[in-house]
C-alpha positions as CSV (number, residue, x, y, z in Angstrom):
1,M,-32.7,29.6,-71.3
2,I,-34.4,26.2,-71.2
3,E,-33.1,24.1,-68.3
4,Q,-31.0,21.1,-69.2
5,G,-33.4,18.7,-67.4
6,H,-36.3,19.9,-69.5
7,V,-34.3,19.4,-72.7
8,L,-33.4,15.9,-71.6
9,R,-37.0,14.9,-70.8
10,R,-38.2,16.2,-74.2
11,F,-35.4,14.3,-76.0
12,V,-36.2,11.1,-74.1
13,L,-39.8,11.3,-75.1
14,I,-39.1,12.0,-78.7
15,A,-36.6,9.2,-78.9
16,A,-39.1,6.8,-77.3
17,I,-41.7,7.6,-79.8
18,L,-39.3,7.1,-82.7
19,A,-38.4,3.7,-81.2
20,G,-42.0,2.7,-81.2
21,A,-42.3,2.7,-77.4
22,R,-45.7,3.5,-75.8
23,V,-44.7,3.3,-72.2
24,L,-42.7,6.5,-71.8
25,A,-45.5,8.6,-73.0
26,Q,-48.0,7.2,-70.5
27,P,-48.8,8.7,-67.1
28,P,-46.7,7.5,-64.1
29,A,-47.5,4.0,-62.9
30,P,-50.0,3.6,-60.0
31,A,-48.9,2.7,-56.5
32,K,-47.6,-0.8,-56.1
33,A,-50.6,-1.8,-53.9
34,S,-52.9,-0.9,-56.8
35,V,-50.8,-2.8,-59.3
36,D,-50.8,-5.9,-57.1
37,T,-54.6,-5.7,-56.6
38,D,-55.1,-5.4,-60.4
39,L,-52.9,-8.4,-61.1
40,A,-54.7,-10.5,-58.5
41,S,-58.0,-9.9,-60.2
42,R,-56.8,-11.2,-63.5
43,Q,-57.2,-14.7,-64.9
44,Q,-54.1,-16.9,-65.0
45,V,-53.4,-18.6,-68.4
46,T,-50.6,-21.1,-69.0
47,L,-49.0,-20.3,-72.3
48,L,-46.4,-23.1,-72.3
49,P,-46.5,-26.4,-70.5
50,Q,-43.7,-27.0,-68.0
51,T,-40.7,-27.6,-70.1
52,A,-37.5,-29.3,-68.7
53,I,-34.4,-27.3,-69.4
54,P,-30.9,-28.9,-68.8
55,A,-28.6,-26.8,-66.5
56,N,-26.0,-26.2,-69.3
57,T,-28.5,-24.6,-71.7
58,R,-28.4,-21.1,-73.2
59,I,-31.8,-19.6,-72.8
60,E,-32.8,-16.8,-75.3
61,L,-35.9,-14.7,-74.7
62,N,-37.1,-12.5,-77.6
63,L,-40.0,-10.4,-76.2
64,R,-42.2,-8.0,-78.1
65,G,-43.4,-4.8,-76.4
66,G,-45.3,-5.4,-73.1
67,D,-45.3,-5.9,-69.4
68,Y,-43.0,-8.7,-68.2
69,E,-41.7,-10.4,-65.1
70,V,-38.8,-12.8,-65.2
71,R,-38.1,-14.7,-62.0
72,P,-36.5,-18.0,-60.8
73,S,-38.3,-21.3,-61.2
74,H,-38.7,-23.6,-58.3
75,S,-37.8,-26.6,-60.5
76,S,-35.8,-27.4,-63.6
77,H,-38.6,-26.3,-65.8
78,L,-39.3,-23.2,-67.8
79,I,-42.8,-21.9,-67.1
80,L,-44.7,-19.3,-69.1
81,I,-47.9,-17.9,-67.8
82,E,-49.9,-14.6,-68.2
83,L,-52.3,-12.7,-66.1
84,R,-55.1,-11.4,-68.3
85,D,-58.3,-9.4,-67.8
86,P,-61.0,-12.0,-68.6
87,H,-63.3,-9.2,-69.9
88,N,-60.7,-7.9,-72.4
89,A,-61.3,-9.1,-76.0
90,Q,-57.7,-8.6,-77.2
91,R,-56.1,-11.2,-79.3
92,P,-54.2,-14.0,-77.5
93,T,-50.5,-13.8,-76.9
94,T,-48.6,-15.8,-79.5
95,I,-45.5,-17.7,-78.7
96,H,-42.8,-19.7,-80.5
97,F,-40.6,-22.1,-78.6
98,E,-37.8,-24.3,-79.9
99,Q,-35.1,-26.3,-78.1
100,Q,-32.1,-27.9,-79.7
101,H,-29.1,-29.3,-78.0
102,N,-27.9,-26.7,-75.5
103,R,-30.1,-23.8,-76.7
104,A,-33.7,-22.9,-75.9
105,L,-35.4,-20.0,-77.8
106,L,-38.7,-18.5,-76.7
107,K,-40.4,-15.7,-78.6
108,V,-43.4,-14.0,-77.0
109,D,-45.7,-11.5,-78.7
110,P,-48.5,-10.2,-76.4
111,P,-51.2,-7.7,-77.5
112,T,-50.5,-4.1,-76.7
113,G,-52.6,-1.2,-75.5
114,N,-54.9,-0.7,-72.4
115,G,-55.5,-4.0,-70.6
116,S,-52.5,-5.8,-72.1
117,P,-51.6,-8.9,-70.1
118,H,-48.8,-9.3,-67.5
119,V,-46.5,-12.0,-68.8
120,I,-44.5,-14.1,-66.3
121,L,-41.6,-16.3,-67.2
122,E,-40.0,-18.6,-64.6
123,L,-36.5,-19.8,-65.5
124,P,-34.4,-22.6,-64.1
125,H,-30.7,-22.8,-63.8
126,C,-28.9,-22.1,-67.1
127,A,-25.5,-21.4,-68.5
128,D,-26.3,-18.2,-70.3
129,L,-29.4,-16.1,-70.4
130,S,-30.2,-13.5,-73.1
131,I,-33.2,-11.3,-73.0
132,H,-34.2,-8.9,-75.8
133,L,-37.3,-6.6,-75.2
134,S,-38.4,-4.1,-77.8
135,A,-40.3,-1.8,-75.5
136,G,-42.1,-1.9,-72.2
137,E,-41.4,-2.8,-68.6
138,L,-39.4,-5.7,-67.3
139,V,-39.1,-6.7,-63.6
140,F,-36.2,-9.1,-63.4
141,T,-35.3,-11.3,-60.4
142,A,-32.1,-13.1,-61.3
143,P,-32.5,-16.8,-61.8
144,P,-29.4,-19.0,-61.1
145,C,-27.8,-18.4,-64.5
146,T,-24.1,-17.9,-64.8
147,H,-24.1,-15.2,-67.5
148,T,-27.0,-12.8,-68.1
149,E,-27.4,-10.2,-70.8
150,I,-30.5,-7.9,-71.2
151,N,-31.2,-5.4,-74.0
152,L,-34.2,-3.1,-73.9
153,R,-34.8,-0.6,-76.7
154,A,-37.2,1.7,-74.8
155,G,-38.8,1.5,-71.3
156,E,-37.8,0.5,-67.8
157,L,-35.8,-2.4,-66.4
158,V,-35.9,-3.1,-62.7
159,A,-33.3,-5.9,-61.9
160,H,-33.1,-7.7,-58.5
161,L,-29.7,-9.2,-58.6
162,G,-29.4,-10.6,-55.1
163,S,-26.1,-10.4,-53.3
164,A,-23.4,-8.4,-55.0
165,S,-20.8,-11.0,-53.8
166,D,-22.3,-13.5,-56.3
167,Y,-21.0,-11.5,-59.3
168,A,-17.6,-11.1,-60.9
169,T,-18.8,-8.2,-63.0
170,V,-22.0,-6.1,-63.3
171,H,-22.4,-3.6,-66.1
172,A,-25.5,-1.5,-66.7
173,S,-25.9,1.3,-69.2
174,T,-28.4,3.7,-70.9
175,T,-27.9,5.7,-74.0
176,I,-30.6,8.2,-72.9
177,G,-32.0,8.0,-69.4
178,E,-31.1,7.0,-65.9
179,A,-29.0,4.2,-64.5
180,K,-29.4,3.6,-60.7
181,A,-27.5,1.0,-58.7
182,E,-27.9,1.9,-55.0
183,Q,-26.3,-1.3,-53.8
184,F,-23.2,-0.4,-55.7
185,G,-23.4,3.3,-54.6
186,Q,-23.9,4.6,-58.1
187,S,-26.6,6.7,-59.8
188,K,-26.3,8.6,-63.1
189,D,-28.8,10.5,-65.3
190,G,-28.5,12.1,-68.7
191,F,-26.8,10.7,-71.8
192,F,-24.5,7.7,-72.1
193,N,-24.6,6.5,-68.5
194,T,-22.8,3.5,-67.3
195,V,-22.6,1.6,-64.0
196,N,-19.8,-0.9,-63.5
197,A,-19.0,-3.1,-60.5
198,T,-16.7,-6.0,-59.9
199,G,-16.7,-8.6,-57.2
200,A,-15.4,-12.0,-56.1
201,G,-18.3,-14.1,-57.4
202,Q,-18.5,-16.1,-60.6
203,N,-21.7,-14.7,-62.3
204,T,-21.8,-11.9,-64.8
205,F,-24.6,-9.4,-65.5
206,A,-24.9,-6.9,-68.3
207,A,-27.9,-4.8,-69.3
208,H,-28.5,-1.9,-71.7
209,V,-31.5,0.3,-72.2
210,F,-31.4,2.6,-75.2
211,T,-34.1,5.0,-74.0
212,G,-35.4,4.8,-70.4
213,Q,-34.3,3.7,-67.1
214,I,-32.3,0.9,-65.4
215,T,-32.6,0.3,-61.6
216,L,-30.4,-2.4,-60.0
217,K,-31.5,-3.7,-56.6
218,E,-30.4,-6.4,-54.2
């Protein structure tokens, strides 16, 4: 009899392919030191001039498949840059940005394949933050936003949330894959996994990965 774990891994891979995700079929990522060295050797390109965002704004990020990092901005500006191999002849990353009243929408479409760029978004304080990523990897360090919602169709989400005491509710789920939340003492693998936590804070966080993995960290 085939072990349940083998069945699950095969199912995850098939589902990822059907979702159009390339990342789950690739070999394991190299050690962090190698990744940092690789990024340090890339050319930094500013994709969007520093854009002031009022604190009561809802920020919506619509990200096509790729390698992303979202982190807090040190100012009231939204900043978008990428780290690209200067010797790679891939097409440029295309973006669309619009801002109306209390809403800011940013769409990012980087090239895919070997040597694709590492896209960094720095976000200021906001009322609501919504991130939709079709496939890939997202390293998320929570900016000072009151409500955050992340949806990833296929790939991996690593979310650094800071202190658990800052949150009223934390919800993370996967349809197929693993949900890990060591700071909340929870880790689940398989199908339809959910991690829930409540606290005395005011912020809320919700994330869902259809196929892949969620890891919540401090």
